[in-house]
N, C-alpha and C positions, 0 to 999 in steps of 0.2 A: 204232701202234708207229713211230717218231721214225727218223729218217732221220738221212746227216746232223751236222756239227759248231763249233762254233767254236768256237777261239785269241784271247786279247781279253790287250790291254794297256792296263792306266788306273794315271792317278797319279794322289796326292795329295792338292789345291791345299791341304793347310793343309799338310806339310813335305814334300813331294816324292819320298816313294819308289813304286815301282812295284809293281804289285801284276801275274803274270799268272792265266788263269786256261782253262775253259775249256766250258763251257753249248752248250746248241742254241739259247738265245732267249739275246742278246748284251743284246738290251734287254733281259729281264724281268730277265736275270743283274745285270745292275748294277743296278740300280734295290734287288734286295735288299741288294748291298754298300750302297748310300747310308742306304737304312731302317735301319737295324742289324741285318742281320738273320740277316748270317753273321759266324763267332764272329772274324774270324783279322784282318776289320777296320774292326770295329765300330767306332766308338771313334777313327777317323785319318781319315776323309772331311776334305769330297766328295770321290769322285768321278767325275774325267774319262775313260773310254774315248779313249785314244790312238788305238786300233789291233785290227782285229779278221779271219783270215781264215775263210773258209769250210773244209770238209773233207769227205770221203765221207764219213766216218762219228764219229758221238762217239770213239767208238773210236780212231779213226786221233787227231780234234782231243787225248784224253787222254792218246794215248804224246810229241805234239811241243809239249805241254804243260806232260806231265813232266822231257824234257831241257833247253827252257828254263830251268826249275830252278835246275834241278844245276847251269847250267852259274854261275853266281849273276850275271854278269856287268853294269852299268845300261851298258855302253856298247855291247853286243853289243844290246840295247833298240834304245838312245835306236837304230840304228844303221838293226833292225831302223823301229820309226816310221817314218826318213825314207825311208828305199825302196821301206815299204808293203806287205812283201815279206816271211813269214816263205822263206832258203833254201835245199834240203835239204844239210846236209853228207853 
């Protein structure tokens, strides 16, 4: 049984776009993105991890991911990366 989860923000080296995701293993997930396994990021990399934050459950991480994706605000993502944390609003 897996416990804990992460929200992560990656940035494409080739075009500067951000990608928000959640997972149980950040290193493995970034590797999947960079190897073309993930359809949504395939051919848009290489990707660099800019930020990740741990949560008690993967469910909580997915909820935060969903909220961040709904915002669609590059400035807020850059603020998270700069501050090193996601503030709960």
